C-alpha positions as CSV (number, residue, x, y, z in Angstrom):
1,X,-130.1,54.2,30.5
2,X,-127.1,56.4,30.0
3,X,-124.7,55.7,27.0
4,X,-121.0,55.5,27.7
5,X,-118.7,57.4,25.5
6,X,-115.8,55.5,23.7
7,X,-112.3,56.8,22.8
8,X,-113.7,58.4,19.6
9,X,-116.2,60.5,21.5
10,X,-119.1,58.5,20.1
11,X,-121.7,56.8,22.3
12,X,-121.0,53.1,22.6
13,X,-124.5,52.3,21.4
14,X,-123.8,53.9,18.1
15,X,-120.3,52.6,17.7
16,X,-121.0,49.0,18.3
17,X,-123.4,48.5,15.3
18,X,-120.9,50.2,13.0
19,X,-118.1,48.0,14.2
20,X,-120.3,45.0,13.8
21,X,-121.2,46.1,10.3
22,X,-117.5,46.4,9.4
23,X,-116.7,43.1,11.0
24,X,-119.5,41.4,9.1
25,X,-118.3,42.9,5.8
26,X,-114.8,41.7,6.4
27,X,-116.0,38.2,7.3
28,X,-118.1,38.0,4.1
29,X,-115.1,39.2,2.0
30,X,-112.9,36.5,3.5
31,X,-115.6,33.9,2.9
32,X,-116.0,35.0,-0.7
33,X,-112.2,34.7,-1.2
34,X,-112.2,31.3,0.4
35,X,-115.0,30.1,-1.9
36,X,-113.0,31.3,-4.9
37,X,-109.9,29.6,-3.5
38,X,-111.8,26.4,-3.0
39,X,-113.0,26.5,-6.6
40,X,-109.5,27.2,-7.8
41,X,-108.1,24.1,-6.0
42,X,-110.8,22.0,-7.4
43,X,-109.7,22.5,-11.1
44,X,-111.4,19.3,-12.2
45,X,-114.7,20.3,-10.7
46,X,-114.6,23.8,-12.1
47,X,-113.7,22.7,-15.6
48,X,-116.6,20.3,-15.6
49,X,-119.3,22.3,-13.9
50,X,-118.6,25.9,-15.0
51,X,-118.6,25.0,-18.7
52,X,-122.4,24.7,-18.5
53,X,-124.5,27.3,-16.8
54,X,-127.5,25.0,-16.3
55,X,-125.4,23.0,-13.9
56,X,-124.4,25.9,-11.7
57,X,-127.0,24.9,-9.1
58,X,-125.3,21.5,-8.8
59,X,-122.0,23.3,-8.3
60,X,-123.5,25.4,-5.6
61,X,-124.9,22.4,-3.9
62,X,-121.5,20.7,-3.8
63,X,-119.9,23.8,-2.4
64,X,-122.6,24.1,0.3
65,X,-122.0,20.4,1.1
66,X,-118.2,21.0,1.3
67,X,-118.5,23.8,3.8
68,X,-121.2,22.1,5.8
69,X,-119.0,19.1,6.2
70,X,-116.4,21.5,7.7
71,X,-119.0,23.0,10.1
72,X,-119.0,26.3,8.2
73,X,-122.4,27.9,7.4
74,X,-122.0,30.0,4.2
75,X,-124.9,32.0,2.9
76,X,-126.0,31.2,-0.6
77,X,-125.4,34.7,-1.7
78,X,-121.7,34.3,-0.8
79,X,-121.5,31.0,-2.7
80,X,-123.1,32.6,-5.7
81,X,-120.8,35.6,-5.3
82,X,-117.8,33.3,-5.1
83,X,-118.8,31.4,-8.3
84,X,-119.2,34.7,-10.0
85,X,-115.9,35.9,-8.8
86,X,-114.2,32.8,-10.0
87,X,-115.7,33.3,-13.5
88,X,-114.5,36.9,-13.4
89,X,-111.1,35.9,-12.1
90,X,-111.6,38.1,-9.1
91,X,-109.1,37.8,-6.3
92,X,-106.6,36.5,-8.8
93,X,-103.4,38.3,-9.4
94,X,-102.6,39.0,-13.0
95,X,-99.0,39.9,-13.6
96,X,-98.1,42.8,-15.8
97,X,-97.1,42.0,-19.4
98,X,-93.3,41.9,-20.1
99,X,-91.8,45.3,-20.6
100,X,-88.5,47.2,-20.0
101,X,-90.0,48.7,-16.8
102,X,-91.0,45.3,-15.5
103,X,-87.6,43.8,-16.3
104,X,-85.8,46.7,-14.5
105,X,-88.1,46.4,-11.5
106,X,-87.4,42.7,-11.2
107,X,-83.7,43.3,-11.5
108,X,-83.9,45.9,-8.8
109,X,-85.8,43.5,-6.5
110,X,-83.2,40.8,-7.2
111,X,-80.2,43.1,-7.1
112,X,-78.7,41.2,-4.2
113,X,-78.7,37.9,-6.0
114,X,-77.7,39.5,-9.3
115,X,-74.8,41.3,-7.6
116,X,-73.6,38.0,-6.0
117,X,-73.8,36.2,-9.4
118,X,-72.0,39.2,-11.1
119,X,-69.3,39.1,-8.4
120,X,-68.8,35.3,-8.9
121,X,-68.6,35.8,-12.7
122,X,-66.1,38.7,-12.3
123,X,-64.0,36.5,-9.9
124,X,-64.0,33.6,-12.4
125,X,-63.0,36.0,-15.2
126,X,-60.3,37.6,-13.1
127,X,-59.0,34.1,-12.0
128,X,-59.0,32.9,-15.6
129,X,-57.1,36.0,-16.8
130,X,-54.6,35.7,-13.9
131,X,-54.1,32.0,-14.6
132,X,-53.5,32.5,-18.3
133,X,-51.1,35.3,-17.6
134,X,-49.1,33.3,-15.0
135,X,-49.2,29.9,-16.7
136,X,-49.1,30.8,-20.4
137,X,-48.1,34.4,-21.1
138,X,-45.4,34.7,-18.5
139,X,-43.6,31.4,-19.2
140,X,-43.8,32.3,-23.0
141,X,-42.2,35.7,-22.3
142,X,-39.5,34.2,-20.1
143,X,-38.7,31.5,-22.7
144,X,-38.5,34.1,-25.4
145,X,-36.2,36.2,-23.3
146,X,-34.0,33.3,-22.5
147,X,-33.8,32.4,-26.2
148,X,-32.9,36.0,-27.0
149,X,-30.1,36.1,-24.3
150,X,-28.8,32.7,-25.5
151,X,-28.6,33.9,-29.1
152,X,-27.1,37.3,-28.4
153,X,-25.0,36.8,-25.3
154,X,-24.5,33.2,-23.9
155,X,-23.6,31.3,-27.1
156,X,-21.5,34.1,-28.7
157,X,-19.5,34.5,-25.5
158,X,-18.9,30.7,-25.2
159,X,-17.9,30.5,-28.9
160,X,-15.3,33.3,-28.4
161,X,-13.8,31.7,-25.4
162,X,-13.6,28.1,-26.8
163,X,-12.2,29.3,-30.1
164,X,-9.5,31.3,-28.3
165,X,-8.6,28.3,-26.1
166,X,-8.2,26.0,-29.2
167,X,-6.1,28.5,-31.0
168,X,-3.9,29.0,-28.0
169,X,-3.3,25.3,-27.2
170,X,-3.2,23.8,-30.7
171,X,0.3,23.0,-32.1
172,X,-1.0,21.9,-35.5
173,X,-2.7,23.8,-38.3
174,X,-5.3,21.2,-38.7
175,X,-6.8,21.9,-35.2
176,X,-6.7,25.7,-35.8
177,X,-8.4,25.4,-39.2
178,X,-11.2,23.1,-37.7
179,X,-11.7,25.6,-34.9
180,X,-12.1,28.5,-37.3
181,X,-14.5,26.6,-39.5
182,X,-16.7,25.6,-36.6
183,X,-16.7,29.1,-35.3
184,X,-17.7,30.6,-38.7
185,X,-20.5,28.1,-39.1
186,X,-21.8,28.9,-35.5
187,X,-21.8,32.6,-36.3
188,X,-23.9,32.0,-39.4
189,X,-26.4,30.0,-37.3
190,X,-26.6,32.8,-34.8
191,X,-27.4,35.3,-37.5
192,X,-30.1,33.0,-38.8
193,X,-31.6,32.8,-35.3
194,X,-31.0,29.0,-35.3
195,X,-30.1,28.4,-31.6
196,X,-30.2,24.6,-31.9
197,X,-27.6,24.6,-34.7
198,X,-25.4,27.1,-32.9
199,X,-25.5,24.9,-29.7
200,X,-24.5,21.9,-31.8
201,X,-21.6,23.7,-33.4
202,X,-20.5,25.0,-30.0
203,X,-20.5,21.4,-28.7
204,X,-18.3,20.3,-31.6
205,X,-15.9,23.2,-30.8
206,X,-15.8,22.2,-27.2
207,X,-15.0,18.6,-28.2
208,X,-12.2,19.8,-30.3
209,X,-10.8,21.8,-27.4
210,X,-10.9,18.7,-25.2
211,X,-9.2,16.7,-27.9
212,X,-6.4,19.3,-28.3
213,X,-5.8,19.5,-24.6
214,X,-5.9,15.7,-23.9
215,X,-2.7,13.8,-23.1
216,X,-2.5,10.1,-22.6
217,X,-0.6,6.9,-23.4
218,X,-2.2,4.3,-25.6
219,X,-1.8,0.9,-23.9
220,X,-2.8,-2.6,-25.0
221,X,-5.5,-4.1,-22.7
222,X,-4.0,-6.8,-20.5
223,X,-6.5,-8.1,-18.0
224,X,-7.8,-11.6,-17.3
225,X,-10.9,-12.4,-19.3
226,X,-10.4,-9.6,-21.9
227,X,-9.0,-10.0,-25.4
228,X,-5.8,-8.0,-26.2
229,X,-6.1,-8.5,-30.0
230,X,-8.4,-9.7,-32.8
231,X,-8.2,-10.1,-36.6
232,X,-10.7,-9.5,-39.3
233,X,-11.3,-11.1,-42.8
234,X,-12.3,-8.3,-45.1
235,X,-15.6,-9.0,-47.0
236,X,-14.1,-7.7,-50.3
237,X,-10.9,-9.7,-49.9
238,X,-11.5,-13.1,-48.2
239,X,-7.9,-14.1,-48.7
240,X,-6.6,-11.2,-46.5
241,X,-6.6,-10.6,-42.8
242,X,-6.6,-7.3,-40.8
243,X,-5.0,-7.3,-37.3
244,X,-6.1,-5.2,-34.4
245,X,-4.7,-4.6,-30.9
246,X,-7.4,-3.6,-28.3
247,X,-6.1,-0.5,-26.6
248,X,-7.2,2.1,-24.0
249,X,-6.1,5.7,-23.3
250,X,-4.5,6.1,-19.9
251,X,-3.6,9.5,-18.3
252,X,-0.5,10.2,-16.4
253,X,-2.2,9.5,-13.1
254,X,-3.4,6.0,-14.3
255,X,-7.0,7.0,-15.1
256,X,-8.6,5.5,-18.2
257,X,-10.0,8.3,-20.4
258,X,-12.9,8.5,-22.9
259,X,-12.0,10.1,-26.3
260,X,-13.8,10.4,-29.6
261,X,-13.0,7.5,-32.0
262,X,-14.2,6.9,-35.6
263,X,-14.6,3.4,-36.9
264,X,-12.9,2.6,-40.3
265,X,-15.5,-0.1,-41.0
266,X,-18.6,2.0,-41.0
267,X,-17.3,5.6,-40.4
268,X,-19.4,5.9,-37.2
269,X,-18.0,7.9,-34.4
270,X,-18.3,7.4,-30.6
271,X,-16.7,8.5,-27.4
272,X,-14.9,5.4,-26.2
273,X,-12.5,4.3,-23.5
274,X,-11.5,1.2,-25.4
275,X,-11.2,0.4,-29.1
276,X,-9.2,-1.7,-31.6
277,X,-6.2,-0.2,-33.5
278,X,-5.2,-1.8,-36.8
279,X,-1.5,-2.8,-36.8
280,X,0.8,-4.8,-39.0
281,X,1.1,-8.6,-38.5
282,X,4.6,-8.4,-37.1
283,X,3.5,-6.0,-34.4
284,X,0.5,-8.1,-33.7
285,X,2.6,-11.3,-33.4
286,X,5.1,-9.5,-31.1
287,X,2.4,-8.6,-28.6
288,X,0.9,-12.1,-28.9
289,X,4.2,-13.7,-28.0
290,X,4.7,-11.3,-25.1
291,X,1.4,-12.3,-23.6
292,X,1.9,-16.0,-24.2
293,X,5.0,-16.0,-22.0
294,X,3.3,-15.5,-18.7
295,X,-0.2,-14.1,-19.6
296,X,1.0,-10.5,-19.1
297,X,2.0,-8.0,-21.8
298,X,5.2,-6.4,-20.6
299,X,5.4,-3.7,-23.2
300,X,1.8,-2.4,-23.4
301,X,2.5,1.1,-24.8
302,X,2.1,1.4,-28.6
303,X,1.6,5.2,-28.8
304,X,1.3,8.6,-27.0
305,X,-1.1,11.5,-27.5
306,X,0.5,14.8,-26.6
307,X,-1.2,18.1,-25.7
308,X,-1.8,20.4,-28.6
309,X,-1.8,17.5,-31.1
310,X,-4.7,15.7,-32.8
311,X,-3.1,12.3,-33.5
312,X,-1.1,9.7,-31.6
313,X,2.6,9.4,-32.0
314,X,3.2,5.7,-32.5
315,X,6.0,3.9,-30.7
316,X,5.7,0.8,-32.8
317,X,6.1,0.5,-36.6
318,X,2.9,1.7,-38.4
319,X,3.2,1.1,-42.1
320,X,0.7,2.6,-44.6
321,X,-2.7,1.1,-44.2
322,X,-2.5,0.8,-40.4
323,X,-3.7,3.0,-37.6
324,X,-7.4,2.7,-38.3
325,X,-9.9,1.9,-35.6
326,X,-12.8,-0.4,-34.9
327,X,-15.4,0.0,-32.1
328,X,-16.8,-3.6,-32.1
329,X,-15.1,-7.0,-32.1
């Protein structure tokens, strides 16, 4: 018989036994690994049987029975080799102990995940910084800048203008003196950096300007369902009576105005469009008789407030002790 030659140049009759030998070795290695794997998955069996060498034969019998039930014929030498390999931890991967090199290697292997986490963390930090800058720092800077402009520009300019208006329109020294005092107090507040106090004083100066510029007639209220006068009995003098006419300030075009009024009873001030003016009993009785005739007061005007003045010019007799106001009746 003539041998054929394979691709390696060797006779087929020589190549086949060698291949068979390698195949057999590989199969035996796989069977040995399978035996060890079977032992590893039967942890309870291993812990009971391998603690005592005298029972190794019983373990071998159980392994042989396990493989036989699966239709696999495993030689005893492979079973023995598998048990020995299990004892020696053969075919078991033992990780390297912790070290800087191992840590760096793991980080390199996981660089994609680490990079993604780092990117997310960076994004969160950046978003937090941006949010803090936009929602906290920037509004605080803007508020600080507004306060600075208000103290150094807005309020000072308004004070100058309102003071100049009062001094130009006032016809009495009292109004001018009040304007100068309010202006000086506001300047002190500005120097102290007290914007709230400066705004309050500016408001008072603006009220004074409105008071100086106002002009109206003081008319007794004469409408159905409303009182035109009242009287009071003083607490400290029960035998006396104070008489008041209920009045309202009316402009030249017939509009009822609101002006600051201070009550003589409790010294409280308010902006009112109607209040009581204290008059003498003869004046009170005259208005009462006028209203009793036909329910209408013919002569309602008792005073006039002129531009540039602070007080009303009365058109009725106002003896000492009269002219005070009340806000409630």
